[in-house]
N, C-alpha and C positions, 0 to 999 in steps of 0.2 A: 858469459859473454861478457867482456867490458864495454863499458858505455863511453861515446864520444866526450871530450871535455866541453866545458861550457863555453859557447861562443855562436855567433849568428849562422845559421845555416838556411839554405832555401825551405820555405813553408812547405809542408806535406801536404796542405790543403790549398794553397795558392801558390803557384811556382812564379808569380810575378813580385814576390815580395819575400823578406828574410823574416826568420821569427828566431827569438832568443832560446837556446836550449841552455838551461842551466846545470847541465850534467846529470840531472836525474830525470826531467820530465820538460815538456815544452811549456813556455810562459805565454802572457797574454800580450808581451811586447812584440810588435812588428817594426819592420822599417822597409822602404822601397829598395827595390833590388836595382842597383846600378847596371849600365851597360857592361862594365867589367867589374863585377863583385869581387869585392876584397874584404874578407872576414877581420874583424877587429883582433883577433887573436890568430896567431899562425895555425893553420889547419894542420891535423895530423897528417903524415905521409899517407898517400893513398896505397891502400891494400894491394898487395900483388895480384895478378890475376888467378882466379880460382884454378885450383889444380882439377885434374880429372878425378882424383881421389874425394877430393871436398864437393864436387859435383855429384858423384855417386853417392856419397852419405846423404846429401840434401834429397836425391830422388828416393833412397831407402826410407827416410824421414817422412816425406810426404806420403808414400805408399803406406807407412804404419798408420800414420794420422787418419788416412781414409778408410784402413782396414779397422782400426780401434773404434772409430765413430759407428761403423756398420754393426760391430759387434757390441758395443754399449747400447745401440738402438734396439738390437734384437733380445738382449738381456732386460732392458726395460719394458718391452713390448711383453716378453713372457711373465714378467713379475706383475706388472699392472699397466694396463694401456692408458690409464690417466697419468701416470708417472711421466711417460714419454710425450704426453701432449703439453704436459707442464714443463718440462725441460725445453722442448723445442719452441714453445712460445716464449720463455724466457730468453733463449739465445736470439730469435728473430727480433724480440723487442730491443737488446742490447745492440744487435747489428744495424738495425735501422737508426738507432741513436747516434751511432759513431758515424754513420754515413751522412745523416742529416744535419745533426747537431755540432758534436764535438768530439774529438777520441777520448778515450778512457787509458790512460798509460797504467793506473793501477791494475787493470785487468789484462795489460799487455796488449791494448789495441791502441797504437799510436797514430794510425793513419786511417784514411777511408777505406783503402785496400784490406785493411784488417778487418774492417766492419763486412766487407765482401766475403773474406774468407770464414768469418763466424756464419754468416748467412749459409754458406755452402756446408758447412758443418751441421747446421741444423737440418739441413736438406738430408744430408747422410744419415743423419739419426733416425729421420723419419722412414728414410727408405729401408734401414736396416731393421726397424720394428715391422714395418710391413711384410719383408721376406720371411721373418719371423713368423708372424701371424699366419702368413699363408702357408708355411709349412707345417706348423703345428696343427692347423685345422685340415689339413689333408692327409698327414700321416698318422694313423692310429698308433698308440703308445700301447705298452703291455698291460698298464693299468686301467685302459680304457676299454670297455666292451666293443667288440667289433661286430657289426652288422654284415651278414652274408645275404645276398641276392637270394630269393626264394626260387627254387625250380618249379617252373610252371608246368602243369600237366596239360594234356589234350583233351581232358573230360569236359565235354559241353555243359554249360550252366543250365539247369531248367529253367525254361522260361516260365515266367510268374502267370498263376491264373488270373484272370481279368476278374476283378470285383464288380458284381452285378450292382447296376445303379438304376432305381425305379423311381416314378413319380406318382404321388397319389393326392387325391382332393379331399380336404377335410372341411367341416363347417362347425362353427360354434355361435351359440346364442348368448347376447349379452344383454342386459337390461339397460333400457333408456329412460332415465330420469323424468318424471313429469315436472312442469312448471308450476308455481303457485302464484295466482292473479287474485286481485281483489275488485268489487265492485262496490257502488255507491247505493245504500239503500235508504231512501227518505222515510220510510215505514218503520224503521228501527230508530229507538232512541239514540241520540248522539253518544258516541264511544261504544255502543253494544256491537258484538260481531256474531255471525251466525254463517255455518258452513252450509254452502248451496250446492256445490258438487265436489265429491271426494276425488282426490287424484289417483291416477292409474299409472303404473310403470308401462313403457312400451317394451317391444323385443326388437333388437337388431341382429340380422344373421351375417357373420363374417365368413367369407370363403376364403382358404388358405392352399397353397399349392406346395405339399410337403415332398422334399427329396429324401430317399432312403439309399443308403449305401449298405450293401449285404443285410438289409433288412433292418437296419437301424436308421432312426431319423437323425439328419445331420443339420437340416436348416427347414425353414418354412417361409413363405412370403405370402402378404395379402393379395389375393386377385380380385375381391370386390367386397362392398359392404352395402347392406340393404336393410331398410326397416320394414320389417314384416307386420307388426303390430305398433301403431302409433300410439304415442302416450295421450293419456286424458289429463288435462291440467285441472287443478286444484282451484276452486272458485271461494272464495269467502267474502260474505255481504258485511259492510262497515255501515252502521247505522249513521245518519245525519239529520235525524229528527230533533228539531230544537224542544228542550224542556217546555212544558206549560208553565206560564208566568204565575209565580206564588201570590194569592190573595192577599190585599193588603188588610191587615185587622180593622174591624168594625169600630168608628169612633165612639168614645164613651157618650152616652146619653145626657142630653142637656139637663141641668137642673130644673125641677118642676117650678114654675113661675109662682111667685107669692100670691095665693089668693086674694084678691081685693074684696076686702070685707068693709062695706061702708058703714061706718058707724053714724047712725042717723041722730042719735040723742043720746041721752044719759049723761051727758056732761062732757062728750068727747068731741074735739075739733073736727069738723067734717073735711079738713083739708089734709087730713093724714089718713091712712088706712093700713091694715095689717096689726096694728095695736091701737089702743085707746090713748090718745094724746088729750089730756084733760084741759079744759078752757080754765086757762089761768092768766095771771099779768105776765107769768114767764115759765116756759118749761123747759127743762134741761134734760138729756139722756141720762139715764140712771148709770153710776159707775163712772161718771165723766167728772170733769172738772167745775161744771156749773153749779150755781149755788141755789137753784130752783126759784120760786119755792116748790114747783111741781115737777115731777120726774115721770119719764116713760121708759119703758123696756123694750128695746128695738128687736129686731128691725121694724123700721116704719117707712112706708111708701109714701112720696109726695104725690098727691093727686090734686092738690089745689096749689095755694101759696104757701111757702114755708115761712110762716109768720114767725115762728120762733128759732130760724135760724139752726134747725136741727142737722140738715144737709151740708155739711161742712166741705164734702168733696165733690159736690155738685153732681153725682151720679144717680139722682134720684130716689137713693134709698138712704134713710137717717138712722142714725144710732146702730149701725152695722159693725 
């Protein structure tokens, strides 16, 4: 089919303006449509009215497109349901783009009406796929096993024998642990322990309601619990008696006093006792630094006057 030459034509998207056709596709150049629009180039002569044969061929073409879309949809549905969904989704997307955004002359969609036609083809594809799926699901093939309805008989089904359910009462004795307590005993040494009373476990009786089905236990529930023998607590005494204080060691005995020996005569000075201090012009302690002429070996206790100055430290004992 030959394309019209390049010229200004009514805009297929907006009839109130003109759009430039470059001989192959619509461009973005537009111009307001005057009241008596005249194209910049001589428009080609209007085609003669379609003949009856042309209309008939267009009708057969449209019918072929519809049938072809249904057949393609059925084939795709048998091959893969996902394939028909993908194809239909793409066609719907392209149709909506042409209808809302702009035509796609490269795909033969030059106007918004062509987008409506593409949307209809997508619907025909889905319709053909649905018809094919319904036929394939309801008509068995030679390679598929066929199910035949079983012939029911009038033999009555035997009634099931009821399973007997009985209930029993069961008891169980479980030990009850005793408690351990302590008491303070001031008669025991601190830190010592003694067992006063031994602990004894008690006894608790648990009563169950047992359910039996055909003689087999299936469940049990506690009905009551009672302590038949109470436990006896264990008692331990802990001593708190303070230990006796440790006696302090006896002090060392004091040194025996130097006996007072009074030298009454024999050339001993009576002012001293414990040793004989000679009567002389001067007496010094033996072993000391004095130069005599007389010496005394101490210790010597002063009982009178220290006329020889023997008690240098004034403690009453000289030459010690």
